C-alpha positions in Angstrom: -17.8 14.7 -12.1 -17.8 11.4 -13.8 -17.7 11.8 -17.8 -20.6 11.1 -19.6 -18.4 9.5 -22.2 -17.8 6.5 -19.9 -19.8 3.6 -20.9 -21.8 1.5 -18.5 -21.6 -2.1 -17.8 -22.3 -4.5 -20.5 -25.4 -6.5 -20.3 -23.8 -9.4 -22.2 -21.6 -12.0 -20.2 -18.9 -13.5 -21.6 -18.7 -17.3 -21.2 -15.3 -18.8 -20.2 -14.1 -22.1 -19.5 -10.7 -22.5 -17.7 -8.0 -25.4 -17.4 -8.2 -27.9 -14.6 -5.2 -25.9 -12.8 -7.5 -22.7 -12.8 -10.4 -24.5 -11.4 -8.2 -25.6 -8.6 -7.1 -22.1 -8.0 -10.6 -20.4 -8.1 -11.8 -23.0 -5.8 -8.9 -22.3 -3.5 -9.8 -18.7 -3.5 -7.4 -16.9 -5.6 -8.6 -13.9 -7.3 -7.1 -13.9 -10.9 -7.8 -16.0 -13.9 -4.5 -15.7 -16.5 -5.0 -15.4 -20.1 -3.2 -19.1 -20.5 -5.8 -20.5 -18.3 -8.3 -20.0 -20.7 -9.5 -23.0 -23.0 -12.4 -21.4 -24.6 -14.1 -18.1 -24.7 -17.7 -17.1 -26.2 -16.8 -13.7 -27.6 -14.0 -11.0 -27.5 -14.8 -8.6 -24.6 -14.1 -5.2 -23.7 -12.4 -4.2 -20.2 -15.2 -4.1 -17.6 -17.4 -7.0 -19.2 -18.5 -9.7 -16.9 -16.9 -13.0 -17.3 -18.8 -16.0 -16.1 -16.2 -19.0 -15.6 -16.8 -22.5 -15.7 -15.2 -25.7 -15.2 -14.6 -28.9 -17.4 -18.2 -30.2 -16.8 -19.6 -26.5 -17.3 -20.4 -25.9 -13.7 -20.3 -22.4 -12.7 -17.3 -21.6 -11.0 -17.1 -17.6 -10.5 -17.8 -14.3 -12.0 -15.5 -11.6 -12.5 -14.2 -8.5 -14.4 -12.8 -9.1 -17.7 -9.7 -7.2 -19.0 -8.3 -8.0 -22.4 -5.3 -5.6 -22.0 -3.6 -7.6 -19.1 -2.3 -11.2 -18.6 -4.6 -11.3 -15.8 -7.5 -11.7 -18.0 -10.1 -12.0 -14.9 -10.4 -10.9 -11.9 -12.7 -12.6 -9.7 -15.3 -10.9 -8.0 -17.6 -13.8 -6.8 -16.7 -17.5 -6.7 -18.6 -20.7 -5.8 -21.8 -19.2 -5.5 -23.6 -17.2 -8.2 -24.7 -13.5 -7.3 -26.2 -10.6 -9.4 -23.2 -8.1 -10.2 -24.6 -4.8 -9.7 -24.8 -1.5 -7.8 -26.3 -3.2 -4.8 -23.9 -6.0 -4.9 -21.1 -3.5 -4.8 -22.4 -1.6 -1.9 -22.7 -4.6 -0.2 -19.0 -5.5 -0.6 -18.2 -2.0 0.2 -19.9 -2.1 3.6 -18.4 -5.4 4.7 -14.9 -3.7 4.1 -15.9 -0.7 6.2 -17.1 -2.8 8.9 -13.4 -4.5 9.3 -12.0 -1.3 9.9 -14.9 -0.1 12.7 -11.8 -0.9 15.3 -9.9 2.5 14.2 -12.7 4.7 15.1 -11.4 4.2 18.6 -7.9 5.2 17.9 -8.1 8.7 17.0 -7.3 7.7 13.4 -9.0 9.1 10.0 -6.5 8.0 7.7 -6.8 4.4 6.5 -7.3 1.7 3.6 -11.1 1.1 3.2 -10.6 -1.6 0.5 -7.5 -3.3 -0.1 -8.2 -4.8 -3.7 -8.3 -8.5 -4.0 -8.3 -8.6 -0.4 -11.7 -7.3 0.2 -12.9 -9.1 -2.7 -12.6 -5.9 -5.0 -9.4 -6.8 -7.2 -7.9 -4.0 -8.8 -9.6 -1.2 -6.7 -8.0 0.6 -3.9 -9.9 3.1 -1.7 -8.4 5.2 0.8 -9.6 7.6 3.7 -8.1 11.0 4.4 -10.8 12.5 6.8 -13.4 13.3 4.8 -11.6 12.8 1.3 -11.4 9.6 0.0 -9.3 8.4 -2.9 -10.2 5.6 -5.3 -7.1 4.3 -7.3 -7.7 1.8 -10.2 -5.0 -0.6 -11.4 -6.9 -2.0 -14.3 -9.3 -0.6 -17.1 -11.9 -3.1 -16.1 -13.2 -1.0 -13.0 -14.0 2.2 -15.3 -17.4 1.1 -16.6 -18.4 0.6 -12.9 -17.1 3.8 -11.7 -20.1 5.4 -11.2 -21.4 2.4 -9.3 -18.1 2.4 -6.9 -18.9 6.1 -6.5 -22.4 5.6 -5.6 -21.8 2.7 -3.4 -18.7 4.8 -1.4 -20.9 7.7 -0.9 -23.7 5.4 0.8 -21.5 3.7 3.1 -18.9 6.6 4.0 -20.7 9.9 3.1 -17.5 11.6 1.8 -17.2 15.3 1.2 -14.7 14.8 -1.8 -13.7 11.8 -3.8 -10.4 11.6 -5.7 -9.7 9.5 -8.7 -5.8 7.9 -8.8 -4.6 6.0 -11.7 -1.8 3.4 -11.7 0.9 4.5 -13.9 0.4 1.4 -16.2 -3.3 2.5 -16.6 -2.6 6.3 -17.2 -0.8 4.6 -20.5 -4.1 3.1 -21.6 -5.7 6.1 -23.0 -8.2 4.2 -25.1 -9.9 3.0 -21.9 -9.9 6.0 -20.0 -12.7 7.8 -21.7 -11.1 11.3 -20.7 -10.4 10.4 -17.0 -7.3 11.6 -15.5 -5.2 10.9 -12.6 -5.9 13.3 -9.6 -9.2 14.0 -11.0 -12.2 15.1 -8.8 -15.0 12.5 -8.9 -17.2 14.2 -6.0 -16.9 17.7 -4.1 -14.5 20.3 -4.7 -11.1 19.9 -5.8 -8.7 20.0 -2.9 -6.5 23.5 -2.8 -3.8 22.1 -0.3 -2.7 18.8 1.0 -5.6 17.1 3.3 -5.1 16.8 7.0 -5.9 13.6 8.9 -5.1 11.9 12.0 -3.4 9.0 12.7 -3.3 7.4 16.4 -3.7 11.0 17.7 -1.0 12.8 15.2 -1.8 14.8 12.5 -0.4 14.2 9.0 -1.2 15.6 5.6 -1.6 13.8 2.2 -0.9 15.3 -1.4 -4.2 13.0 -2.7 -3.4 14.6 -5.8 0.0 13.9 -7.0 1.5 11.9 -4.0 3.0 8.2 -3.8 0.4 5.5 -3.6 -2.7 7.8 -2.7 -1.0 10.2 -0.9 0.7 8.3 2.3 2.1 5.0 3.1 -0.9 3.9 5.2 0.1 0.5 5.5 2.7 1.3 8.0 0.5 2.5 10.8 1.3 -0.2 13.4 5.0 -0.3 12.7 5.4 3.5 13.1 3.4 3.2 16.7 5.9 0.5 17.5 8.8 2.7 16.5 7.1 5.2 18.9 7.3 2.7 21.6 11.0 2.1 21.2 12.1 5.4 20.9 12.3 7.2 24.6 15.4 9.0 24.9 17.1 7.7 21.6 18.6 9.2 18.5 16.7 8.2 15.4 17.8 7.8 11.8 14.5 7.3 9.3 16.2 6.2 6.0 13.4 6.5 3.0 11.7 9.1 5.3 9.5 10.0 2.7 7.2 13.0 4.6 8.1 11.5 7.6 5.7 9.5 9.4 8.3 7.4 11.4 10.2 10.4 12.3 7.1 11.9 13.9 6.3 9.0 15.6 9.7 8.9 17.2 9.4 12.3 18.3 6.3 11.6 20.1 7.9 8.7 21.7 10.5 10.9 23.2 13.5 10.5 20.5 15.8 13.7 21.5 17.1 13.9 17.6 15.6 12.4 14.4 17.1 12.7 11.2 15.0 12.2 8.2 16.9 10.8 5.1 15.2 11.0 1.6 16.2 11.8 -2.1 13.1 13.9 -2.5 13.3 17.4 -1.5 9.2 17.8 -1.6 8.7 15.0 0.5 11.1 16.0 3.2 9.4 19.5 3.2 6.5 17.8 3.8 8.1 16.1 6.6 8.9 19.3 8.0 5.5 20.5 7.8 4.3 17.1 9.6 6.5 18.1 12.5 4.9 21.6 12.4 1.2 20.0 12.4 2.1 18.2 15.7 3.8 21.0 17.9 1.1 20.9 20.2 2.5 17.6 21.5 5.5 18.9 24.1 7.7 16.1 23.1 7.4 16.6 19.4 7.9 20.1 19.9 11.2 19.3 22.0 12.6 16.7 19.5 15.5 18.3 17.0 14.2 17.2 13.7 17.1 17.4 11.0 16.8 16.6 7.2 19.2 14.9 4.9 18.6 14.9 1.2 20.1 12.4 -0.9 20.3 8.8 -2.2 19.7 6.6 0.9 22.6 4.1 0.1 25.2 7.1 -0.1 23.8 9.3 2.6 24.5 6.1 4.9 27.9 5.8 3.7 28.4 9.7 4.2 27.3 9.6 7.8 29.5 6.4 8.5 32.5 8.3 7.1 31.6 11.2 9.0 31.3 9.1 12.5 27.7 9.8 12.9 25.9 7.3 15.1 22.2 6.7 16.0 20.4 4.5 18.6 17.9 3.6 16.3 17.9 3.1 12.5 14.7 2.6 10.3 14.8 1.1 7.1 11.8 1.6 4.7 12.4 1.3 0.9 10.4 1.0 -1.8 9.9 -2.2 -3.4 13.0 -3.3 -4.8 11.5 -6.4 -6.7 8.5 -5.8 -9.0 8.8 -9.2 -10.8 10.4 -12.5 -9.8 13.4 -11.9 -11.9 14.4 -9.4 -9.6 14.2 -11.1 -6.7 17.9 -11.7 -6.3 19.0 -8.1 -6.7 16.2 -7.0 -4.2 17.9 -9.4 -1.5 21.5 -8.1 -2.3 20.0 -4.5 -2.3 18.7 -5.5 0.9 21.8 -7.0 2.2 24.0 -3.4 1.3 21.5 -1.3 3.5 21.2 -3.5 6.2 25.1 -3.5 6.3 25.2 0.2 5.9 22.4 0.9 8.4 24.9 -1.1 10.9 27.5 1.1 10.2 25.8 4.1 11.8 24.2 1.9 14.5 25.5 2.6 18.1 26.1 -0.6 20.1 22.6 -2.0 21.6 20.8 0.2 18.9 17.6 -0.6 17.3 17.2 -1.8 13.8 14.0 -1.6 12.1 13.9 -2.8 8.8 11.2 -3.3 6.5 10.4 -4.6 3.0 7.4 -4.3 0.9 8.1 -6.3 -1.9 5.7 -9.0 -2.4 8.0 -10.9 -4.5 10.6 -11.2 -1.5 8.9 -13.8 1.0 9.2 -13.2 4.7 11.8 -15.9 5.2 14.1 -14.6 2.5 13.8 -10.9 4.1 14.4 -12.0 7.5 17.3 -14.7 6.5 19.0 -11.7 4.4 18.8 -9.4 7.5 20.1 -11.8 9.9 22.8 -13.2 7.7 24.5 -9.6 6.9 24.2 -8.9 10.4 26.3 -12.0 11.5 28.7 -11.2 8.8 29.0 -8.0 10.1 29.7 -9.5 13.4 26.7 -7.8 15.1 24.0 -10.8 15.3 20.6 -9.3 15.9 18.4 -10.3 18.7 15.0 -9.9 17.8 12.5 -7.8 19.4 9.3 -8.7 17.0 8.8 -9.6 13.7 5.6 -7.6 12.3 3.3 -7.9 9.2 -0.1 -6.3 7.7 -2.4 -4.0 10.1 -6.1 -4.6 9.8 -6.6 -2.4 7.3 -4.3 -4.4 4.7 -5.8 -8.1 5.3 -4.2 -10.7 3.5 -6.5 -13.2 1.3 -4.3 -14.9 -1.1 -0.4 -15.6 -1.0 0.4 -12.6 -3.2 -1.5 -10.4 -0.7 1.5 -10.8 1.7 3.8 -8.2 1.1 4.8 -6.1 4.1 7.3 -7.5 6.6 9.1 -5.6 9.4 11.9 -6.9 11.8 12.4 -4.8 15.0 16.1 -6.0 16.8 18.8 -5.1 18.7 22.2 -5.0 17.2 25.3 -5.5 19.7 
């Protein structure tokens, strides 16, 4: 249930005049207005107030959610054309997002991202589906006064049996604006007594929607997992940063004879074991020898190389190494070290699948680093393909492009 202490959206609108550079950015479709882009503001608002943005000639630019706690002061909801932002508007935006994901109905998939924040016109808001359980994740307190309308719109569009609320780490620290809301709180239906089982391309996985990373599963790698399946026939596969074994199970169904899942989290590896158990009805998954290796990825790769362990495919799917621009150089160095270690346990003519989810690191920088590292190791890569975002993770602005993956053969 949503606490009665949460305020409803204010009827009063904040008038904000922005600098010319911000005018151009908004007209170009960018969803953020930063604090230093504001020239004049009618009054000091609260998180979730609607801010109406004007250009230097006092013409309407956009309307968005105001957040005085963030350097992203306004998150744009509607630009160019005026509209009443209310429950009906939210339901319409949610229905549009659901329509984009409609093709997934034909793939035996019940786990996907329904709302991808800014890229679906709802900045700071993510909604993921796990079967009939939906998880709302908030990245700004500006959505909290609108939470009842979000739940109402989601109920109308998706008919969920359960809705869970997740809060970003930064938001969890802003207790003043949470009004008693907690991370993992059940907003609709009964609290889950166990991980939620869902389907992805005909495979069954579990998601810990209350405490798991992100909202419980890395849904954005679905298409890349399917590509690994296509390349795994008869191979030995090492899945580094395996988390709960998504890539590992796909490799097994693809015909891999042996799969090793390497991760630092014993809890995640226990879930990986269970995900293999959930799919034992598939003969190839049942026949695959699955081993787990608990430990640091860099150290684990070095130990495997020292022991002479080799694989026909190595998958690298690390967490984001660069949360801010100042960390990009270090992130590229880390990717380089990781690729070098991976090549040390990869058989000749083996396949390297290397991914990055760091939005601060561009695709060009990432792919160049992978190739340069391989050349220095005297194993120049032959590309199979480059991959990006799946349809449930659309890209609507430059910072929205974060995921990239390279599939290549190392001689």
